N, CA, C and O of each residue as an XYZ file, in Angstrom:
392
protein
N      61.617      5.862     27.467
C      62.025      5.003     28.554
C      61.957      3.556     28.089
O      60.968      3.131     27.492
N      63.009      2.807     28.366
C      63.096      1.424     27.905
C      62.623      0.479     29.001
O      63.033      0.585     30.157
N      61.742     -0.457     28.608
C      61.198     -1.446     29.529
C      61.676     -2.841     29.148
O      61.804     -3.174     27.969
N      61.935     -3.639     30.161
C      62.253     -5.061     29.968
C      60.946     -5.830     30.100
O      60.175     -5.595     31.030
N      60.698     -6.746     29.174
C      59.503     -7.580     29.218
C      59.966     -9.030     29.199
O      60.495     -9.508     28.195
N      59.763     -9.729     30.316
C      60.248    -11.101     30.429
C      59.125    -12.104     30.582
O      57.961    -11.748     30.766
N      59.508    -13.369     30.501
C      58.607    -14.520     30.625
C      57.590    -14.554     29.482
O      56.429    -14.917     29.671
N      58.059    -14.167     28.292
C      57.182    -14.172     27.116
C      57.006    -15.582     26.583
O      57.920    -16.405     26.641
N      55.827    -15.844     26.069
C      55.575    -17.074     25.344
C      56.419    -17.036     24.065
O      56.632    -15.967     23.494
N      56.892    -18.182     23.623
C      57.710    -18.233     22.412
C      56.904    -17.885     21.164
O      57.478    -17.628     20.106
N      55.573    -17.877     21.283
C      54.714    -17.512     20.150
C      54.478    -16.006     20.059
O      53.980    -15.523     19.042
N      54.824    -15.259     21.102
C      54.598    -13.815     21.107
C      55.499    -13.130     20.082
O      56.693    -13.419     20.002
N      54.917    -12.221     19.299
C      55.667    -11.521     18.255
C      55.886    -10.054     18.644
O      55.293     -9.556     19.601
N      56.746     -9.380     17.885
C      56.957     -7.948     18.104
C      55.657     -7.175     17.892
O      55.379     -6.216     18.612
N      54.863     -7.588     16.909
C      53.580     -6.918     16.658
C      52.631     -7.075     17.840
O      51.914     -6.139     18.194
N      52.626     -8.272     18.456
C      51.789     -8.484     19.642
C      52.179     -7.511     20.745
O      51.316     -6.909     21.384
N      53.488     -7.359     20.966
C      53.974     -6.459     22.016
C      53.653     -5.004     21.688
O      53.261     -4.231     22.562
N      53.822     -4.645     20.431
C      53.498     -3.278     19.985
C      52.036     -2.965     20.310
O      51.730     -1.927     20.897
N      51.151     -3.862     19.925
C      49.714     -3.655     20.152
C      49.396     -3.593     21.651
O      48.587     -2.770     22.080
N      50.023     -4.450     22.435
C      49.774     -4.510     23.863
C      50.220     -3.234     24.576
O      49.487     -2.690     25.402
N      51.413     -2.766     24.256
C      51.957     -1.593     24.939
C      51.369     -0.286     24.422
O      51.311      0.694     25.165
N      50.931     -0.249     23.166
C      50.331      0.976     22.620
C      49.004      1.320     23.281
O      48.516      2.440     23.128
N      48.415      0.387     24.006
C      47.196      0.686     24.762
C      47.487      1.665     25.897
O      46.571      2.244     26.480
N      48.784      1.845     26.204
C      49.177      2.681     27.346
C      49.999      3.902     26.936
O      50.358      4.719     27.783
N      50.299      4.031     25.641
C      51.051      5.190     25.177
C      51.798      4.901     23.893
O      51.667      3.822     23.314
N      52.576      5.863     23.456
C      53.327      5.782     22.193
C      54.551      4.894     22.363
O      55.374      5.115     23.251
N      54.660      3.887     21.501
C      55.799      2.966     21.495
C      56.727      3.376     20.363
O      56.296      3.489     19.215
N      58.004      3.601     20.680
C      58.940      3.996     19.629
C      59.746      2.817     19.101
O      60.246      2.865     17.977
N      59.879      1.757     19.899
C      60.658      0.591     19.426
C      60.285     -0.648     20.218
O      60.034     -0.580     21.421
N      60.253     -1.792     19.521
C      60.079     -3.095     20.157
C      61.201     -3.979     19.637
O      61.390     -4.113     18.428
N      61.947     -4.583     20.564
C      63.048     -5.475     20.168
C      62.870     -6.810     20.886
O      63.174     -6.935     22.072
N      62.376     -7.805     20.151
C      62.210     -9.159     20.665
C      63.532     -9.890     20.471
O      64.037     -9.976     19.351
N      64.091    -10.412     21.547
C      65.397    -11.069     21.466
C      65.241    -12.471     20.899
O      64.433    -13.270     21.372
N      66.037    -12.747     19.872
C      65.962    -14.030     19.179
C      67.266    -14.799     19.353
O      68.340    -14.204     19.439
N      67.164    -16.118     19.404
C      68.335    -16.975     19.478
C      68.990    -17.026     18.103
O      68.322    -17.288     17.103
N      70.281    -16.777     18.053
C      70.993    -16.748     16.758
C      71.013    -18.104     16.068
O      70.932    -18.185     14.843
N      71.120    -19.159     16.850
C      71.241    -20.495     16.271
C      69.902    -21.036     15.759
O      69.828    -21.582     14.658
N      68.855    -20.882     16.557
C      67.572    -21.484     16.200
C      66.617    -20.516     15.510
O      65.694    -20.944     14.816
N      66.834    -19.203     15.698
C      65.926    -18.216     15.132
C      64.631    -18.087     15.914
O      63.709    -17.395     15.482
N      64.554    -18.754     17.073
C      63.349    -18.686     17.904
C      63.524    -17.617     18.986
O      64.638    -17.214     19.317
N      62.392    -17.177     19.520
C      62.398    -16.186     20.591
C      63.133    -16.720     21.812
O      63.078    -17.911     22.117
N      63.828    -15.809     22.513
C      64.503    -16.168     23.753
C      63.614    -15.914     24.962
O      64.029    -16.156     26.095
N      62.390    -15.427     24.734
C      61.425    -15.267     25.816
C      61.458    -13.921     26.514
O      60.835    -13.749     27.562
N      62.184    -12.955     25.939
C      62.165    -11.610     26.512
C      62.354    -10.578     25.413
O      62.804    -10.876     24.306
N      61.984     -9.328     25.773
C      62.044     -8.240     24.792
C      62.282     -6.927     25.518
O      62.199     -6.843     26.743
N      62.581     -5.906     24.724
C      62.693     -4.550     25.232
C      61.717     -3.685     24.456
O      61.671     -3.726     23.226
N      60.936     -2.901     25.193
C      59.973     -1.996     24.579
C      60.348     -0.587     25.012
O      60.452     -0.306     26.206
N      60.551      0.302     24.037
C      60.884      1.696     24.336
C      59.645      2.546     24.122
O      59.029      2.530     23.056
N      59.296      3.288     25.163
C      58.116      4.152     25.099
C      58.554      5.608     25.115
O      59.628      5.940     25.618
N      57.710      6.474     24.561
C      58.047      7.880     24.374
C      58.353      8.636     25.663
O      59.296      9.426     25.710
N      57.557      8.399     26.715
C      57.815      9.151     27.943
C      57.618      8.281     29.177
O      57.023      7.205     29.113
N      58.129      8.768     30.294
C      58.129      8.009     31.541
C      56.723      7.745     32.062
O      56.454      6.649     32.554
N      55.824      8.712     31.968
C      54.461      8.535     32.477
C      53.752      7.386     31.761
O      53.081      6.573     32.396
N      53.903      7.323     30.436
C      53.283      6.244     29.670
C      53.945      4.902     29.988
O      53.267      3.880     30.091
N      55.267      4.910     30.141
C      55.986      3.678     30.478
C      55.565      3.183     31.858
O      55.375      1.983     32.057
N      55.418      4.101     32.810
C      54.975      3.724     34.156
C      53.567      3.130     34.117
O      53.280      2.162     34.820
N      52.694      3.708     33.301
C      51.327      3.202     33.165
C      51.330      1.794     32.572
O      50.590      0.920     33.023
N      52.170      1.583     31.555
C      52.267      0.258     30.937
C      52.816     -0.759     31.930
O      52.326     -1.886     32.010
N      53.840     -0.354     32.690
C      54.421     -1.245     33.693
C      53.370     -1.659     34.718
O      53.238     -2.842     35.034
N      52.623     -0.682     35.235
C      51.610     -0.956     36.255
C      50.515     -1.881     35.716
O      50.042     -2.772     36.422
N      50.123     -1.663     34.474
C      49.024     -2.440     33.898
C      49.446     -3.835     33.440
O      48.660     -4.778     33.526
N      50.683     -3.972     32.954
C      51.061     -5.224     32.296
C      51.926     -6.159     33.137
O      51.992     -7.353     32.845
N      52.583     -5.651     34.162
C      53.388     -6.533     35.012
C      52.444     -7.481     35.750
O      51.555     -7.039     36.478
N      52.640     -8.786     35.558
C      51.779     -9.787     36.177
C      50.590    -10.188     35.327
O      49.832    -11.080     35.706
N      50.413     -9.534     34.168
C      49.295     -9.863     33.273
C      49.629    -11.130     32.491
O      50.772    -11.343     32.088
N      48.612    -11.966     32.284
C      48.818    -13.188     31.518
C      48.616    -12.907     30.032
O      47.589    -12.365     29.624
N      49.620    -13.287     29.226
C      49.572    -13.127     27.773
C      50.060    -14.429     27.148
O      51.163    -14.888     27.443
N      49.241    -15.019     26.289
C      49.573    -16.291     25.637
C      49.974    -17.365     26.651
O      50.901    -18.140     26.416
N      49.260    -17.399     27.785
C      49.496    -18.435     28.782
C      50.687    -18.199     29.699
O      51.014    -19.069     30.506
N      51.341    -17.056     29.601
C      52.499    -16.742     30.455
C      52.248    -15.441     31.205
O      51.631    -14.518     30.673
N      52.732    -15.370     32.449
C      52.598    -14.166     33.256
C      53.790    -13.261     32.999
O      54.929    -13.634     33.280
N      53.533    -12.077     32.465
C      54.607    -11.156     32.079
C      55.312    -10.545     33.285
O      54.698    -10.274     34.317
N      56.615    -10.337     33.126
C      57.411     -9.530     34.046
C      57.783     -8.266     33.281
O      58.497     -8.332     32.280
N      57.309     -7.126     33.742
C      57.592     -5.861     33.061
C      58.194     -4.907     34.075
O      57.580     -4.607     35.099
N      59.406     -4.428     33.786
C      60.028     -3.427     34.641
C      61.004     -2.585     33.840
O      61.288     -2.864     32.675
N      61.509     -1.551     34.491
C      62.431     -0.649     33.804
C      63.709     -1.405     33.457
O      64.275     -2.104     34.297
N      64.155     -1.258     32.218
C      65.375     -1.926     31.776
C      66.580     -1.290     32.455
O      66.657     -0.070     32.593
N      67.508     -2.122     32.871
C      68.741     -1.625     33.478
C      69.814     -1.542     32.406
O      69.743     -2.212     31.376
N      70.812     -0.703     32.671
C      71.942     -0.597     31.744
C      72.663     -1.935     31.694
O      72.789     -2.633     32.701
N      73.124     -2.269     30.519
C      73.821     -3.532     30.339
C      75.155     -3.500     31.071
O      75.915     -2.538     30.957
N      75.431     -4.560     31.822
C      76.680     -4.629     32.569
C      77.817     -4.991     31.627
O      77.662     -5.810     30.721
N      78.962     -4.365     31.860
C      80.137     -4.700     31.064
C      80.625     -6.076     31.490
O      80.859     -6.331     32.671
N      80.771     -6.943     30.524
C      81.242     -8.293     30.816
C      82.542     -8.517     30.062
O      82.701     -8.036     28.940
N      83.469     -9.244     30.669
C      84.699     -9.534     29.936
C      84.383    -10.421     28.741
O      83.547    -11.320     28.816
N      85.055    -10.154     27.663
C      84.827    -10.937     26.451
C      85.576    -12.257     26.534
O      86.773    -12.271     26.823
N      84.895    -13.356     26.289
C      85.611    -14.624     26.253
C      86.504    -14.661     25.016
O      86.107    -14.203     23.945
N      87.672    -15.190     25.163
C      88.626    -15.292     24.043
C      88.918    -13.913     23.451
O      89.045    -13.761     22.236
N      89.023    -12.913     24.325
C      89.228    -11.539     23.883
C      90.619    -11.298     23.338
O      91.448    -12.206     23.276
N      90.857    -10.075     22.950
C      92.110     -9.702     22.314
C      93.298     -9.643     23.251
O      94.418     -9.918     22.819
N      93.107     -9.296     24.515
C      94.223     -9.209     25.450
C      94.446    -10.546     26.131
O      93.850    -10.834     27.169
N      95.289    -11.342     25.554
C      95.558    -12.653     26.134
C      96.909    -12.628     26.822
O      97.879    -12.081     26.297
N      96.959    -13.207     27.965
C      98.215    -13.360     28.667
C      98.592    -14.826     28.603
O      97.807    -15.707     28.957
N      99.782    -15.063     28.156
C     100.244    -16.430     28.070
C     101.129    -16.731     29.267
O     101.933    -15.895     29.678
N     100.983    -17.904     29.817
C     101.806    -18.306     30.949
C     102.700    -19.458     30.512
O     102.442    -20.134     29.515
N     103.740    -19.656     31.278
C     104.650    -20.766     30.966
C     105.768    -20.297     30.057
O     105.812    -19.141     29.638
N     106.652    -21.199     29.767
C     107.796    -20.869     28.907
C     107.401    -20.934     27.447
O     106.781    -21.889     26.978
N     107.777    -19.903     26.764
C     107.579    -19.882     25.314
C     108.947    -19.780     24.681
O     109.689    -18.832     24.942
N     109.277    -20.723     23.874
C     110.611    -20.753     23.273
C     110.554    -20.569     21.798
O     111.592    -20.569     21.136
């Protein structure tokens, strides 16, 4: 089960999250979102846990917990919404083209 972890301190690392969530069950993946331009954390991550019971336990224990001076938001990750691509391949041109 994939969890969203928000309001992270910019100093929080993937290892910190791994250690924090492993107190509640088996963690299969931690993905800390990084800014492409600066290489710094974007302040949120996704943690995938082996089963729902362990993920629920982690959510209950860690949502609202203070870590590195920030209060965590932990909840079930939602499916990513399809967004139109800016400057995508299907362009419609208007006006006269000669």
